[in-house]
C-alpha positions as CSV (number, residue, x, y, z in Angstrom):
1,M,111.9,-16.0,135.9
2,N,109.1,-13.3,134.6
3,I,105.8,-15.1,133.8
4,Y,102.7,-13.6,131.9
5,V,99.3,-14.5,133.7
6,G,96.2,-14.0,131.5
7,N,92.4,-14.3,131.4
8,L,92.6,-13.4,135.5
9,P,89.1,-12.8,137.2
10,Y,88.8,-9.0,137.0
11,G,88.6,-9.1,140.7
12,I,92.2,-10.3,141.5
13,R,94.6,-8.4,143.1
14,D,98.2,-8.5,143.7
15,D,98.2,-10.3,146.8
16,E,95.7,-13.1,146.0
17,L,97.9,-13.6,142.5
18,S,101.1,-14.1,144.7
19,N,99.4,-16.2,147.0
20,L,98.4,-18.2,144.2
21,F,101.9,-18.9,143.0
22,S,103.6,-19.2,146.3
23,E,102.5,-22.8,146.9
24,F,105.2,-23.7,144.3
25,G,108.2,-21.6,145.5
26,N,109.5,-17.8,146.4
27,V,107.4,-15.1,144.9
28,K,109.3,-12.0,143.9
29,S,107.1,-10.1,142.8
30,A,103.2,-10.0,141.4
31,N,101.6,-7.2,139.7
32,V,97.9,-7.2,138.4
33,I,98.1,-4.7,135.4
34,M,95.5,-1.9,135.9
35,D,94.0,0.2,133.3
36,R,95.4,4.1,134.1
37,S,92.1,5.7,133.9
38,S,89.4,3.4,134.9
39,G,91.3,1.8,137.8
40,K,89.9,-1.8,137.1
41,S,91.9,-5.0,136.1
42,K,92.9,-5.2,132.2
43,G,92.7,-9.1,133.5
44,F,96.2,-9.9,133.2
45,G,99.7,-9.7,135.3
46,F,103.1,-10.6,135.8
47,V,104.9,-13.2,138.4
48,E,108.5,-12.8,139.1
49,M,109.9,-16.2,140.8
50,D,113.8,-16.7,142.1
51,D,113.6,-20.2,140.9
52,G,113.2,-21.7,137.0
53,D,112.5,-25.0,138.4
54,D,109.5,-23.8,140.4
55,A,108.9,-21.2,137.7
56,E,108.1,-24.2,135.8
57,K,106.0,-26.4,137.9
58,A,103.8,-23.1,138.3
59,I,103.4,-22.7,134.7
60,E,102.6,-26.5,134.1
61,S,100.6,-26.6,136.8
62,L,98.0,-23.4,136.6
63,N,97.9,-23.0,132.9
64,G,94.6,-23.7,132.3
65,R,93.5,-23.8,135.5
66,E,89.9,-22.3,136.5
67,I,89.9,-19.8,138.9
68,S,86.2,-17.7,139.3
69,G,84.8,-19.4,136.2
70,R,88.1,-18.1,133.9
71,E,90.7,-20.4,132.4
72,L,94.2,-18.7,133.3
73,R,96.8,-18.6,130.3
74,V,100.2,-19.0,132.2
75,N,103.8,-18.8,130.5
76,E,106.9,-17.5,130.3
77,A,106.8,-13.9,129.8
78,R,108.4,-12.6,126.4
79,P,110.2,-9.3,126.2
80,R,108.5,-6.2,125.1
81,G,110.2,-6.9,121.3
82,D,109.5,-10.5,121.0
83,R,105.7,-9.8,121.2
84,P,103.2,-9.4,117.8
85,N,102.6,-5.6,117.0
86,R,98.8,-5.2,117.6
87,R,97.9,-2.6,114.8
């Protein structure tokens, strides 16, 4: 399952994001999205977990959890076509 993680602290990196989710099960990948021009975090990322049940537990446990003064928003990632147009 692919998981969206929003409102991340700007200092968090891929390995820290992976460690955060690894307490709930096997993390296949964890990516903090970075701005191409500045190289700084955009404040969100994606985590892919092998097991759907583990992913659901992670979402339930981490959504709303405060990390470095920021309350995480965690939910199942939606495919690009399902997102509202931002224009």
